[in-house]
mmCIF file of the N, C-alpha and C atoms, coordinates in Angstrom:
data_MODEL
# 
_entry.id   MODEL 
# 
loop_
_atom_site.group_PDB 
_atom_site.id 
_atom_site.type_symbol 
_atom_site.label_atom_id 
_atom_site.label_alt_id 
_atom_site.label_comp_id 
_atom_site.label_asym_id 
_atom_site.label_entity_id 
_atom_site.label_seq_id 
_atom_site.pdbx_PDB_ins_code 
_atom_site.Cartn_x 
_atom_site.Cartn_y 
_atom_site.Cartn_z 
_atom_site.occupancy 
_atom_site.B_iso_or_equiv 
_atom_site.pdbx_formal_charge 
_atom_site.auth_seq_id 
_atom_site.auth_comp_id 
_atom_site.auth_asym_id 
_atom_site.auth_atom_id 
_atom_site.pdbx_PDB_model_num 
ATOM 1   N N  . MET A 1 1  ? 1.104   -1.181  0.187  1.00 0.00 ? 1  MET A N  1 
ATOM 2   C CA . MET A 1 1  ? 0.300   0.634   0.383  1.00 0.00 ? 1  MET A CA 1 
ATOM 3   C C  . MET A 1 1  ? 0.749   1.417   -0.147 1.00 0.00 ? 1  MET A C  1 
ATOM 4   N N  . THR A 1 2  ? 0.485   2.092   -0.857 1.00 0.00 ? 2  THR A N  1 
ATOM 5   C CA . THR A 1 2  ? 1.528   3.300   -0.602 1.00 0.00 ? 2  THR A CA 1 
ATOM 6   C C  . THR A 1 2  ? 0.817   4.584   0.267  1.00 0.00 ? 2  THR A C  1 
ATOM 7   N N  . SER A 1 3  ? 1.152   5.433   0.258  1.00 0.00 ? 3  SER A N  1 
ATOM 8   C CA . SER A 1 3  ? 1.210   6.467   0.723  1.00 0.00 ? 3  SER A CA 1 
ATOM 9   C C  . SER A 1 3  ? -0.279  7.564   0.766  1.00 0.00 ? 3  SER A C  1 
ATOM 10  N N  . SER A 1 4  ? -0.301  6.834   -1.148 1.00 0.00 ? 4  SER A N  1 
ATOM 11  C CA . SER A 1 4  ? -1.565  7.669   -1.950 1.00 0.00 ? 4  SER A CA 1 
ATOM 12  C C  . SER A 1 4  ? -3.004  6.601   -1.604 1.00 0.00 ? 4  SER A C  1 
ATOM 13  N N  . ASP A 1 5  ? -2.272  4.866   -0.370 1.00 0.00 ? 5  ASP A N  1 
ATOM 14  C CA . ASP A 1 5  ? -3.636  4.485   -0.576 1.00 0.00 ? 5  ASP A CA 1 
ATOM 15  C C  . ASP A 1 5  ? -4.023  4.348   0.646  1.00 0.00 ? 5  ASP A C  1 
ATOM 16  N N  . GLN A 1 6  ? -3.444  5.143   1.468  1.00 0.00 ? 6  GLN A N  1 
ATOM 17  C CA . GLN A 1 6  ? -3.924  4.809   3.460  1.00 0.00 ? 6  GLN A CA 1 
ATOM 18  C C  . GLN A 1 6  ? -5.057  6.388   3.246  1.00 0.00 ? 6  GLN A C  1 
ATOM 19  N N  . PRO A 1 7  ? -5.645  5.960   4.321  1.00 0.00 ? 7  PRO A N  1 
ATOM 20  C CA . PRO A 1 7  ? -7.173  6.442   4.473  1.00 0.00 ? 7  PRO A CA 1 
ATOM 21  C C  . PRO A 1 7  ? -6.780  7.121   4.494  1.00 0.00 ? 7  PRO A C  1 
ATOM 22  N N  . ARG A 1 8  ? -8.043  8.154   4.369  1.00 0.00 ? 8  ARG A N  1 
ATOM 23  C CA . ARG A 1 8  ? -8.212  9.825   5.695  1.00 0.00 ? 8  ARG A CA 1 
ATOM 24  C C  . ARG A 1 8  ? -8.008  9.473   6.729  1.00 0.00 ? 8  ARG A C  1 
ATOM 25  N N  . TYR A 1 9  ? -9.236  8.865   7.221  1.00 0.00 ? 9  TYR A N  1 
ATOM 26  C CA . TYR A 1 9  ? -9.961  8.354   8.650  1.00 0.00 ? 9  TYR A CA 1 
ATOM 27  C C  . TYR A 1 9  ? -9.249  7.485   9.042  1.00 0.00 ? 9  TYR A C  1 
ATOM 28  N N  . LEU A 1 10 ? -8.127  7.676   9.968  1.00 0.00 ? 10 LEU A N  1 
ATOM 29  C CA . LEU A 1 10 ? -8.368  5.849   10.417 1.00 0.00 ? 10 LEU A CA 1 
ATOM 30  C C  . LEU A 1 10 ? -9.381  5.797   11.520 1.00 0.00 ? 10 LEU A C  1 
ATOM 31  N N  . VAL A 1 11 ? -10.573 5.276   11.851 1.00 0.00 ? 11 VAL A N  1 
ATOM 32  C CA . VAL A 1 11 ? -11.062 4.619   12.751 1.00 0.00 ? 11 VAL A CA 1 
ATOM 33  C C  . VAL A 1 11 ? -10.759 3.396   13.874 1.00 0.00 ? 11 VAL A C  1 
ATOM 34  N N  . PRO A 1 12 ? -10.839 3.977   14.994 1.00 0.00 ? 12 PRO A N  1 
ATOM 35  C CA . PRO A 1 12 ? -10.102 2.148   15.759 1.00 0.00 ? 12 PRO A CA 1 
ATOM 36  C C  . PRO A 1 12 ? -11.480 1.236   16.389 1.00 0.00 ? 12 PRO A C  1 
ATOM 37  N N  . ALA A 1 13 ? -11.178 0.454   16.171 1.00 0.00 ? 13 ALA A N  1 
ATOM 38  C CA . ALA A 1 13 ? -11.631 -0.775  16.989 1.00 0.00 ? 13 ALA A CA 1 
ATOM 39  C C  . ALA A 1 13 ? -12.061 -0.441  17.551 1.00 0.00 ? 13 ALA A C  1 
ATOM 40  N N  . ALA A 1 14 ? -13.782 -1.163  17.337 1.00 0.00 ? 14 ALA A N  1 
ATOM 41  C CA . ALA A 1 14 ? -15.041 -0.984  18.046 1.00 0.00 ? 14 ALA A CA 1 
ATOM 42  C C  . ALA A 1 14 ? -14.565 -1.615  19.952 1.00 0.00 ? 14 ALA A C  1 
ATOM 43  N N  . PRO A 1 15 ? -14.152 -1.198  20.872 1.00 0.00 ? 15 PRO A N  1 
ATOM 44  C CA . PRO A 1 15 ? -13.402 -1.372  22.392 1.00 0.00 ? 15 PRO A CA 1 
ATOM 45  C C  . PRO A 1 15 ? -13.650 -2.278  22.708 1.00 0.00 ? 15 PRO A C  1 
ATOM 46  N N  . ASN A 1 16 ? -14.995 -3.365  21.866 1.00 0.00 ? 16 ASN A N  1 
ATOM 47  C CA . ASN A 1 16 ? -15.397 -5.282  22.552 1.00 0.00 ? 16 ASN A CA 1 
ATOM 48  C C  . ASN A 1 16 ? -16.100 -5.767  21.070 1.00 0.00 ? 16 ASN A C  1 
ATOM 49  N N  . PRO A 1 17 ? -15.974 -6.925  21.081 1.00 0.00 ? 17 PRO A N  1 
ATOM 50  C CA . PRO A 1 17 ? -17.452 -7.609  19.587 1.00 0.00 ? 17 PRO A CA 1 
ATOM 51  C C  . PRO A 1 17 ? -18.610 -7.410  19.964 1.00 0.00 ? 17 PRO A C  1 
ATOM 52  N N  . GLU A 1 18 ? -19.087 -7.360  20.888 1.00 0.00 ? 18 GLU A N  1 
ATOM 53  C CA . GLU A 1 18 ? -20.445 -6.986  21.241 1.00 0.00 ? 18 GLU A CA 1 
ATOM 54  C C  . GLU A 1 18 ? -20.883 -5.273  20.643 1.00 0.00 ? 18 GLU A C  1 
ATOM 55  N N  . SER A 1 19 ? -19.252 -4.382  20.553 1.00 0.00 ? 19 SER A N  1 
ATOM 56  C CA . SER A 1 19 ? -19.749 -3.378  20.045 1.00 0.00 ? 19 SER A CA 1 
ATOM 57  C C  . SER A 1 19 ? -19.883 -2.808  18.274 1.00 0.00 ? 19 SER A C  1 
ATOM 58  N N  . ILE A 1 20 ? -20.646 -2.084  17.777 1.00 0.00 ? 20 ILE A N  1 
ATOM 59  C CA . ILE A 1 20 ? -20.076 -1.569  15.958 1.00 0.00 ? 20 ILE A CA 1 
ATOM 60  C C  . ILE A 1 20 ? -20.872 0.218   16.673 1.00 0.00 ? 20 ILE A C  1 
ATOM 61  N N  . ARG A 1 21 ? -20.210 0.716   15.269 1.00 0.00 ? 21 ARG A N  1 
ATOM 62  C CA . ARG A 1 21 ? -19.334 2.207   14.823 1.00 0.00 ? 21 ARG A CA 1 
ATOM 63  C C  . ARG A 1 21 ? -20.291 1.933   13.784 1.00 0.00 ? 21 ARG A C  1 
ATOM 64  N N  . VAL A 1 22 ? -21.405 3.419   14.107 1.00 0.00 ? 22 VAL A N  1 
ATOM 65  C CA . VAL A 1 22 ? -22.506 3.885   12.998 1.00 0.00 ? 22 VAL A CA 1 
ATOM 66  C C  . VAL A 1 22 ? -21.801 5.037   12.408 1.00 0.00 ? 22 VAL A C  1 
ATOM 67  N N  . LEU A 1 23 ? -21.452 5.775   11.774 1.00 0.00 ? 23 LEU A N  1 
ATOM 68  C CA . LEU A 1 23 ? -21.113 6.609   10.530 1.00 0.00 ? 23 LEU A CA 1 
ATOM 69  C C  . LEU A 1 23 ? -22.048 7.372   10.321 1.00 0.00 ? 23 LEU A C  1 
ATOM 70  N N  . VAL A 1 24 ? -22.308 9.343   10.120 1.00 0.00 ? 24 VAL A N  1 
ATOM 71  C CA . VAL A 1 24 ? -23.443 9.586   9.862  1.00 0.00 ? 24 VAL A CA 1 
ATOM 72  C C  . VAL A 1 24 ? -22.324 10.087  9.345  1.00 0.00 ? 24 VAL A C  1 
ATOM 73  N N  . VAL A 1 25 ? -22.588 11.007  7.538  1.00 0.00 ? 25 VAL A N  1 
ATOM 74  C CA . VAL A 1 25 ? -21.047 12.095  7.260  1.00 0.00 ? 25 VAL A CA 1 
ATOM 75  C C  . VAL A 1 25 ? -22.711 12.302  5.768  1.00 0.00 ? 25 VAL A C  1 
ATOM 76  N N  . GLY A 1 26 ? -23.025 13.915  6.457  1.00 0.00 ? 26 GLY A N  1 
ATOM 77  C CA . GLY A 1 26 ? -23.440 14.924  6.272  1.00 0.00 ? 26 GLY A CA 1 
ATOM 78  C C  . GLY A 1 26 ? -23.473 16.739  5.004  1.00 0.00 ? 26 GLY A C  1 
ATOM 79  N N  . THR A 1 27 ? -24.394 16.937  5.457  1.00 0.00 ? 27 THR A N  1 
ATOM 80  C CA . THR A 1 27 ? -24.744 18.540  5.650  1.00 0.00 ? 27 THR A CA 1 
ATOM 81  C C  . THR A 1 27 ? -24.176 18.464  7.569  1.00 0.00 ? 27 THR A C  1 
ATOM 82  N N  . PRO A 1 28 ? -24.208 20.420  8.175  1.00 0.00 ? 28 PRO A N  1 
ATOM 83  C CA . PRO A 1 28 ? -23.679 20.060  9.386  1.00 0.00 ? 28 PRO A CA 1 
ATOM 84  C C  . PRO A 1 28 ? -25.800 19.407  10.008 1.00 0.00 ? 28 PRO A C  1 
ATOM 85  N N  . GLN A 1 29 ? -26.437 20.538  9.328  1.00 0.00 ? 29 GLN A N  1 
ATOM 86  C CA . GLN A 1 29 ? -27.952 20.334  9.653  1.00 0.00 ? 29 GLN A CA 1 
ATOM 87  C C  . GLN A 1 29 ? -28.370 18.622  9.553  1.00 0.00 ? 29 GLN A C  1 
ATOM 88  N N  . ALA A 1 30 ? -28.490 17.887  8.461  1.00 0.00 ? 30 ALA A N  1 
ATOM 89  C CA . ALA A 1 30 ? -28.466 16.874  8.049  1.00 0.00 ? 30 ALA A CA 1 
ATOM 90  C C  . ALA A 1 30 ? -28.049 15.232  9.574  1.00 0.00 ? 30 ALA A C  1 
ATOM 91  N N  . VAL A 1 31 ? -27.362 16.181  10.308 1.00 0.00 ? 31 VAL A N  1 
ATOM 92  C CA . VAL A 1 31 ? -26.199 14.973  9.975  1.00 0.00 ? 31 VAL A CA 1 
ATOM 93  C C  . VAL A 1 31 ? -27.297 15.477  12.118 1.00 0.00 ? 31 VAL A C  1 
ATOM 94  N N  . SER A 1 32 ? -27.225 17.056  11.917 1.00 0.00 ? 32 SER A N  1 
ATOM 95  C CA . SER A 1 32 ? -27.740 16.776  13.446 1.00 0.00 ? 32 SER A CA 1 
ATOM 96  C C  . SER A 1 32 ? -29.532 16.221  13.176 1.00 0.00 ? 32 SER A C  1 
ATOM 97  N N  . ASN A 1 33 ? -30.119 16.539  12.079 1.00 0.00 ? 33 ASN A N  1 
ATOM 98  C CA . ASN A 1 33 ? -31.586 15.825  12.519 1.00 0.00 ? 33 ASN A CA 1 
ATOM 99  C C  . ASN A 1 33 ? -31.621 14.655  11.988 1.00 0.00 ? 33 ASN A C  1 
ATOM 100 N N  . PHE A 1 34 ? -30.999 13.801  12.062 1.00 0.00 ? 34 PHE A N  1 
ATOM 101 C CA . PHE A 1 34 ? -30.646 12.229  11.780 1.00 0.00 ? 34 PHE A CA 1 
ATOM 102 C C  . PHE A 1 34 ? -30.272 11.244  13.221 1.00 0.00 ? 34 PHE A C  1 
ATOM 103 N N  . ILE A 1 35 ? -28.968 12.754  13.894 1.00 0.00 ? 35 ILE A N  1 
ATOM 104 C CA . ILE A 1 35 ? -29.172 12.248  15.726 1.00 0.00 ? 35 ILE A CA 1 
ATOM 105 C C  . ILE A 1 35 ? -30.047 12.575  16.490 1.00 0.00 ? 35 ILE A C  1 
ATOM 106 N N  . ALA A 1 36 ? -31.384 13.785  15.798 1.00 0.00 ? 36 ALA A N  1 
ATOM 107 C CA . ALA A 1 36 ? -32.654 14.236  16.519 1.00 0.00 ? 36 ALA A CA 1 
ATOM 108 C C  . ALA A 1 36 ? -33.125 12.695  16.314 1.00 0.00 ? 36 ALA A C  1 
ATOM 109 N N  . THR A 1 37 ? -33.834 12.432  15.744 1.00 0.00 ? 37 THR A N  1 
ATOM 110 C CA . THR A 1 37 ? -34.367 11.875  14.953 1.00 0.00 ? 37 THR A CA 1 
ATOM 111 C C  . THR A 1 37 ? -34.256 9.603   15.877 1.00 0.00 ? 37 THR A C  1 
ATOM 112 N N  . GLN A 1 38 ? -32.604 9.336   15.725 1.00 0.00 ? 38 GLN A N  1 
ATOM 113 C CA . GLN A 1 38 ? -32.260 8.726   16.553 1.00 0.00 ? 38 GLN A CA 1 
ATOM 114 C C  . GLN A 1 38 ? -32.382 7.922   17.801 1.00 0.00 ? 38 GLN A C  1 
ATOM 115 N N  . ALA A 1 39 ? -32.946 10.183  17.936 1.00 0.00 ? 39 ALA A N  1 
ATOM 116 C CA . ALA A 1 39 ? -32.723 9.999   20.172 1.00 0.00 ? 39 ALA A CA 1 
ATOM 117 C C  . ALA A 1 39 ? -34.321 9.982   20.441 1.00 0.00 ? 39 ALA A C  1 
ATOM 118 N N  . VAL A 1 40 ? -35.022 10.202  19.227 1.00 0.00 ? 40 VAL A N  1 
ATOM 119 C CA . VAL A 1 40 ? -36.547 10.022  20.056 1.00 0.00 ? 40 VAL A CA 1 
ATOM 120 C C  . VAL A 1 40 ? -37.451 9.072   19.669 1.00 0.00 ? 40 VAL A C  1 
ATOM 121 N N  . LEU A 1 41 ? -36.203 8.055   18.096 1.00 0.00 ? 41 LEU A N  1 
ATOM 122 C CA . LEU A 1 41 ? -36.426 6.223   18.330 1.00 0.00 ? 41 LEU A CA 1 
ATOM 123 C C  . LEU A 1 41 ? -36.798 5.391   19.320 1.00 0.00 ? 41 LEU A C  1 
ATOM 124 N N  . GLY A 1 42 ? -35.707 6.803   19.959 1.00 0.00 ? 42 GLY A N  1 
ATOM 125 C CA . GLY A 1 42 ? -34.992 5.480   21.562 1.00 0.00 ? 42 GLY A CA 1 
ATOM 126 C C  . GLY A 1 42 ? -33.496 4.965   20.986 1.00 0.00 ? 42 GLY A C  1 
ATOM 127 N N  . TYR A 1 43 ? -33.238 5.027   19.377 1.00 0.00 ? 43 TYR A N  1 
ATOM 128 C CA . TYR A 1 43 ? -31.816 4.134   19.629 1.00 0.00 ? 43 TYR A CA 1 
ATOM 129 C C  . TYR A 1 43 ? -30.600 4.846   20.123 1.00 0.00 ? 43 TYR A C  1 
ATOM 130 N N  . ALA A 1 44 ? -30.278 5.736   20.605 1.00 0.00 ? 44 ALA A N  1 
ATOM 131 C CA . ALA A 1 44 ? -29.371 6.816   21.105 1.00 0.00 ? 44 ALA A CA 1 
ATOM 132 C C  . ALA A 1 44 ? -29.128 7.200   21.497 1.00 0.00 ? 44 ALA A C  1 
ATOM 133 N N  . GLU A 1 45 ? -28.935 8.186   22.908 1.00 0.00 ? 45 GLU A N  1 
ATOM 134 C CA . GLU A 1 45 ? -28.970 10.034  22.890 1.00 0.00 ? 45 GLU A CA 1 
ATOM 135 C C  . GLU A 1 45 ? -28.128 10.830  21.922 1.00 0.00 ? 45 GLU A C  1 
ATOM 136 N N  . ILE A 1 46 ? -28.284 12.266  22.039 1.00 0.00 ? 46 ILE A N  1 
ATOM 137 C CA . ILE A 1 46 ? -27.768 12.840  20.845 1.00 0.00 ? 46 ILE A CA 1 
ATOM 138 C C  . ILE A 1 46 ? -26.554 13.366  21.537 1.00 0.00 ? 46 ILE A C  1 
ATOM 139 N N  . LEU A 1 47 ? -25.862 12.956  23.461 1.00 0.00 ? 47 LEU A N  1 
ATOM 140 C CA . LEU A 1 47 ? -24.329 13.210  23.755 1.00 0.00 ? 47 LEU A CA 1 
ATOM 141 C C  . LEU A 1 47 ? -23.762 11.909  23.814 1.00 0.00 ? 47 LEU A C  1 
ATOM 142 N N  . ALA A 1 48 ? -24.142 10.594  23.148 1.00 0.00 ? 48 ALA A N  1 
ATOM 143 C CA . ALA A 1 48 ? -23.459 9.653   23.515 1.00 0.00 ? 48 ALA A CA 1 
ATOM 144 C C  . ALA A 1 48 ? -22.385 10.003  21.861 1.00 0.00 ? 48 ALA A C  1 
ATOM 145 N N  . TRP A 1 49 ? -23.533 10.205  20.429 1.00 0.00 ? 49 TRP A N  1 
ATOM 146 C CA . TRP A 1 49 ? -22.902 10.438  19.318 1.00 0.00 ? 49 TRP A CA 1 
ATOM 147 C C  . TRP A 1 49 ? -20.785 10.767  19.516 1.00 0.00 ? 49 TRP A C  1 
ATOM 148 N N  . SER A 1 50 ? -20.648 11.019  18.793 1.00 0.00 ? 50 SER A N  1 
ATOM 149 C CA . SER A 1 50 ? -19.098 12.041  19.141 1.00 0.00 ? 50 SER A CA 1 
ATOM 150 C C  . SER A 1 50 ? -18.960 13.907  18.676 1.00 0.00 ? 50 SER A C  1 
ATOM 151 N N  . PRO A 1 51 ? -18.335 14.175  18.831 1.00 0.00 ? 51 PRO A N  1 
ATOM 152 C CA . PRO A 1 51 ? -18.238 15.730  18.231 1.00 0.00 ? 51 PRO A CA 1 
ATOM 153 C C  . PRO A 1 51 ? -18.963 15.625  16.410 1.00 0.00 ? 51 PRO A C  1 
ATOM 154 N N  . PRO A 1 52 ? -18.893 16.330  16.210 1.00 0.00 ? 52 PRO A N  1 
ATOM 155 C CA . PRO A 1 52 ? -18.527 16.957  14.802 1.00 0.00 ? 52 PRO A CA 1 
ATOM 156 C C  . PRO A 1 52 ? -17.103 16.630  14.311 1.00 0.00 ? 52 PRO A C  1 
ATOM 157 N N  . LEU A 1 53 ? -17.202 15.953  13.223 1.00 0.00 ? 53 LEU A N  1 
ATOM 158 C CA . LEU A 1 53 ? -15.615 15.868  12.883 1.00 0.00 ? 53 LEU A CA 1 
ATOM 159 C C  . LEU A 1 53 ? -15.233 16.641  11.072 1.00 0.00 ? 53 LEU A C  1 
ATOM 160 N N  . PRO A 1 54 ? -14.175 17.508  11.037 1.00 0.00 ? 54 PRO A N  1 
ATOM 161 C CA . PRO A 1 54 ? -14.332 17.494  9.066  1.00 0.00 ? 54 PRO A CA 1 
ATOM 162 C C  . PRO A 1 54 ? -14.592 16.898  7.949  1.00 0.00 ? 54 PRO A C  1 
ATOM 163 N N  . THR A 1 55 ? -14.245 16.419  7.221  1.00 0.00 ? 55 THR A N  1 
ATOM 164 C CA . THR A 1 55 ? -14.290 15.272  6.501  1.00 0.00 ? 55 THR A CA 1 
ATOM 165 C C  . THR A 1 55 ? -13.492 16.107  5.302  1.00 0.00 ? 55 THR A C  1 
ATOM 166 N N  . PRO A 1 56 ? -13.400 15.318  4.161  1.00 0.00 ? 56 PRO A N  1 
ATOM 167 C CA . PRO A 1 56 ? -12.550 16.486  3.091  1.00 0.00 ? 56 PRO A CA 1 
ATOM 168 C C  . PRO A 1 56 ? -13.210 16.924  2.347  1.00 0.00 ? 56 PRO A C  1 
ATOM 169 N N  . HIS A 1 57 ? -14.749 17.300  2.354  1.00 0.00 ? 57 HIS A N  1 
ATOM 170 C CA . HIS A 1 57 ? -16.117 17.107  1.828  1.00 0.00 ? 57 HIS A CA 1 
ATOM 171 C C  . HIS A 1 57 ? -15.765 18.672  2.672  1.00 0.00 ? 57 HIS A C  1 
ATOM 172 N N  . GLU A 1 58 ? -16.586 19.906  1.034  1.00 0.00 ? 58 GLU A N  1 
ATOM 173 C CA . GLU A 1 58 ? -17.264 21.386  1.506  1.00 0.00 ? 58 GLU A CA 1 
ATOM 174 C C  . GLU A 1 58 ? -18.517 21.071  2.514  1.00 0.00 ? 58 GLU A C  1 
ATOM 175 N N  . ASN A 1 59 ? -18.538 21.090  3.583  1.00 0.00 ? 59 ASN A N  1 
ATOM 176 C CA . ASN A 1 59 ? -20.268 21.152  4.181  1.00 0.00 ? 59 ASN A CA 1 
ATOM 177 C C  . ASN A 1 59 ? -20.848 20.472  4.847  1.00 0.00 ? 59 ASN A C  1 
ATOM 178 N N  . GLN A 1 60 ? -19.869 19.446  5.051  1.00 0.00 ? 60 GLN A N  1 
ATOM 179 C CA . GLN A 1 60 ? -20.251 18.423  5.618  1.00 0.00 ? 60 GLN A CA 1 
ATOM 180 C C  . GLN A 1 60 ? -18.760 17.620  6.577  1.00 0.00 ? 60 GLN A C  1 
ATOM 181 N N  . ILE A 1 61 ? -19.632 17.346  7.718  1.00 0.00 ? 61 ILE A N  1 
ATOM 182 C CA . ILE A 1 61 ? -19.101 16.936  8.953  1.00 0.00 ? 61 ILE A CA 1 
ATOM 183 C C  . ILE A 1 61 ? -19.399 15.323  8.641  1.00 0.00 ? 61 ILE A C  1 
ATOM 184 N N  . LEU A 1 62 ? -19.007 14.902  9.787  1.00 0.00 ? 62 LEU A N  1 
ATOM 185 C CA . LEU A 1 62 ? -18.673 13.317  10.316 1.00 0.00 ? 62 LEU A CA 1 
ATOM 186 C C  . LEU A 1 62 ? -18.702 13.492  12.098 1.00 0.00 ? 62 LEU A C  1 
ATOM 187 N N  . ARG A 1 63 ? -20.185 11.919  12.297 1.00 0.00 ? 63 ARG A N  1 
ATOM 188 C CA . ARG A 1 63 ? -19.920 11.475  12.913 1.00 0.00 ? 63 ARG A CA 1 
ATOM 189 C C  . ARG A 1 63 ? -20.434 10.510  13.513 1.00 0.00 ? 63 ARG A C  1 
ATOM 190 N N  . ILE A 1 64 ? -19.783 9.959   14.780 1.00 0.00 ? 64 ILE A N  1 
ATOM 191 C CA . ILE A 1 64 ? -19.749 8.077   15.380 1.00 0.00 ? 64 ILE A CA 1 
ATOM 192 C C  . ILE A 1 64 ? -20.181 8.527   17.085 1.00 0.00 ? 64 ILE A C  1 
ATOM 193 N N  . LEU A 1 65 ? -21.091 7.024   16.200 1.00 0.00 ? 65 LEU A N  1 
ATOM 194 C CA . LEU A 1 65 ? -21.567 6.304   17.231 1.00 0.00 ? 65 LEU A CA 1 
ATOM 195 C C  . LEU A 1 65 ? -21.282 5.280   18.204 1.00 0.00 ? 65 LEU A C  1 
ATOM 196 N N  . THR A 1 66 ? -21.041 5.106   18.670 1.00 0.00 ? 66 THR A N  1 
ATOM 197 C CA . THR A 1 66 ? -20.311 3.433   19.163 1.00 0.00 ? 66 THR A CA 1 
ATOM 198 C C  . THR A 1 66 ? -21.535 2.482   20.359 1.00 0.00 ? 66 THR A C  1 
ATOM 199 N N  . LYS A 1 67 ? -21.792 1.814   20.189 1.00 0.00 ? 67 LYS A N  1 
ATOM 200 C CA . LYS A 1 67 ? -22.876 1.644   20.586 1.00 0.00 ? 67 LYS A CA 1 
ATOM 201 C C  . LYS A 1 67 ? -22.849 0.287   20.882 1.00 0.00 ? 67 LYS A C  1 
ATOM 202 N N  . ARG A 1 68 ? -22.951 -0.291  21.963 1.00 0.00 ? 68 ARG A N  1 
ATOM 203 C CA . ARG A 1 68 ? -22.447 -2.191  22.201 1.00 0.00 ? 68 ARG A CA 1 
ATOM 204 C C  . ARG A 1 68 ? -24.154 -2.891  22.111 1.00 0.00 ? 68 ARG A C  1 
ATOM 205 N N  . LEU A 1 69 ? -23.767 -3.929  21.019 1.00 0.00 ? 69 LEU A N  1 
ATOM 206 C CA . LEU A 1 69 ? -25.695 -5.073  20.482 1.00 0.00 ? 69 LEU A CA 1 
ATOM 207 C C  . LEU A 1 69 ? -25.275 -5.919  22.428 1.00 0.00 ? 69 LEU A C  1 
ATOM 208 N N  . THR A 1 70 ? -26.772 -6.126  22.023 1.00 0.00 ? 70 THR A N  1 
ATOM 209 C CA . THR A 1 70 ? -26.907 -7.126  23.594 1.00 0.00 ? 70 THR A CA 1 
ATOM 210 C C  . THR A 1 70 ? -27.712 -8.402  22.752 1.00 0.00 ? 70 THR A C  1 
ATOM 211 N N  . LEU A 1 71 ? -25.918 -8.976  21.998 1.00 0.00 ? 71 LEU A N  1 
ATOM 212 C CA . LEU A 1 71 ? -25.898 -10.249 21.589 1.00 0.00 ? 71 LEU A CA 1 
ATOM 213 C C  . LEU A 1 71 ? -26.916 -11.994 22.344 1.00 0.00 ? 71 LEU A C  1 
ATOM 214 N N  . GLU A 1 72 ? -28.396 -12.468 22.194 1.00 0.00 ? 72 GLU A N  1 
ATOM 215 C CA . GLU A 1 72 ? -28.561 -13.518 22.516 1.00 0.00 ? 72 GLU A CA 1 
ATOM 216 C C  . GLU A 1 72 ? -27.910 -14.674 22.504 1.00 0.00 ? 72 GLU A C  1 
ATOM 217 N N  . ASP A 1 73 ? -28.042 -15.615 23.026 1.00 0.00 ? 73 ASP A N  1 
ATOM 218 C CA . ASP A 1 73 ? -28.408 -16.904 23.026 1.00 0.00 ? 73 ASP A CA 1 
ATOM 219 C C  . ASP A 1 73 ? -28.139 -17.610 21.715 1.00 0.00 ? 73 ASP A C  1 
# 
């Protein structure tokens, strides 16, 4: 892999095997609306999401949610 092939963002591994990462990319308003909707639906509280992170695209941000899943046997 050459330096030009390196990813722009490195997302650390989830803290444990039962965790997932949800990435939301879009305009600040679209991302905020999506996150607020997820909170209303009971999926994740607004404060559980990362702060807005920059992307290489103008007027777009990235926010990350790490969520522990409950696995049923």
